[in-house]
C-alpha positions in Angstrom: 119.0 107.6 95.0 120.6 104.9 97.0 118.8 104.1 100.3 122.2 104.2 102.1 122.4 107.9 101.5 119.1 108.5 103.2 119.7 106.0 106.1 123.2 107.4 106.6 121.9 111.0 106.8 119.2 110.0 109.2 121.6 108.1 111.4 124.0 111.1 111.3 121.2 113.5 112.4 120.1 111.1 115.1 123.7 110.8 116.3 124.0 114.6 116.5 120.9 114.8 118.6 121.9 112.0 120.8 125.3 113.6 121.4 123.6 116.9 122.2 121.4 115.2 124.7 124.4 113.3 126.2 126.2 116.6 126.5 123.2 118.1 128.2 122.8 115.3 130.7 126.5 114.5 131.1 125.9 110.9 130.0 129.2 109.8 128.5 127.8 106.6 127.0 125.1 108.6 125.2 127.7 111.0 123.9 129.9 108.1 122.6 126.9 106.4 121.1 125.9 109.6 119.4 129.4 110.1 118.0 129.4 106.6 116.7 126.1 107.0 115.0 127.2 110.3 113.5 130.4 108.8 112.1 128.8 105.6 110.9 126.0 107.6 109.3 128.6 109.7 107.5 130.3 106.6 106.2 127.0 105.0 105.2 126.0 108.2 103.3 129.3 108.3 101.6 128.9 104.7 100.6 125.5 105.5 99.1 127.0 108.4 97.3 129.6 106.2 95.8 127.0 103.7 94.7 125.0 106.5 93.1 128.1 107.8 91.3 128.6 104.4 89.8 125.0 104.2 88.7 125.2 107.7 87.3 128.3 106.9 85.4 126.7 103.8 84.0 123.6 105.9 83.0 121.2 104.1 85.4 120.2 107.1 87.6 118.5 110.3 86.4 120.3 113.6 87.1 117.2 115.4 88.2 116.2 112.8 90.8 119.8 112.6 92.1 120.0 116.4 92.5 116.7 116.5 94.3 117.8 113.7 96.6 121.1 115.5 97.4 119.2 118.7 98.2 116.8 116.9 100.4 119.6 115.2 102.3 121.5 118.5 102.8 118.3 120.0 104.2 117.9 117.0 106.5 121.4 117.5 107.8 120.8 121.3 108.3 117.6 120.4 110.3 119.6 118.0 112.4 122.2 120.7 113.1 119.5 123.1 114.0 117.8 120.6 116.4 121.1 119.8 118.1 121.8 123.5 118.5 118.4 124.1 120.0 118.8 121.2 122.4 122.1 122.8 123.6 120.6 126.3 123.9 117.2 125.5 125.3 117.4 122.2 127.2 114.2 122.5 129.2 112.2 123.5 126.1 113.7 120.5 124.2 112.7 118.1 127.0 109.2 119.5 127.0 108.8 119.3 123.3 110.2 115.7 123.2 107.7 114.7 126.0 104.9 116.3 124.1 105.8 114.5 120.8 106.1 111.3 122.7 102.6 111.8 124.3 101.1 112.6 120.8 102.7 109.4 119.3 101.4 107.4 122.2 97.9 108.7 121.8 98.0 108.2 118.0 99.1 104.6 118.4 96.8 103.7 121.2 94.0 101.4 120.0 90.5 102.8 120.3 88.4 101.4 123.1 86.3 98.5 122.1 82.6 99.0 122.7 80.6 95.9 123.4 76.8 95.9 123.0 74.8 93.5 125.0 71.2 92.5 124.4 68.9 92.8 127.3 
């Protein structure tokens, strides 16, 4: 599976979420950025699909791996649609969940305190 398909799907999902947050906050720049990411993600995914089609035609890609990748990307897009819908329907909950996830990521990436032992 071509990496452009995965990156394009991820960019598309991110754009959907960004547009939903822009709609929620009334931020037109965020709405426009989200729309651009969504459309460029679609184009990138289509480009990856075209590359995969050429590889498949030439016999370089396995049918089973390609089918699994397509299913995974479809599920990723469905998840992005669901997240964007939830942000629209439950904005306060979405903000709290995003803040909680950000807090957990910050705690996970924070270096452990360094203990210094001194001889007396």
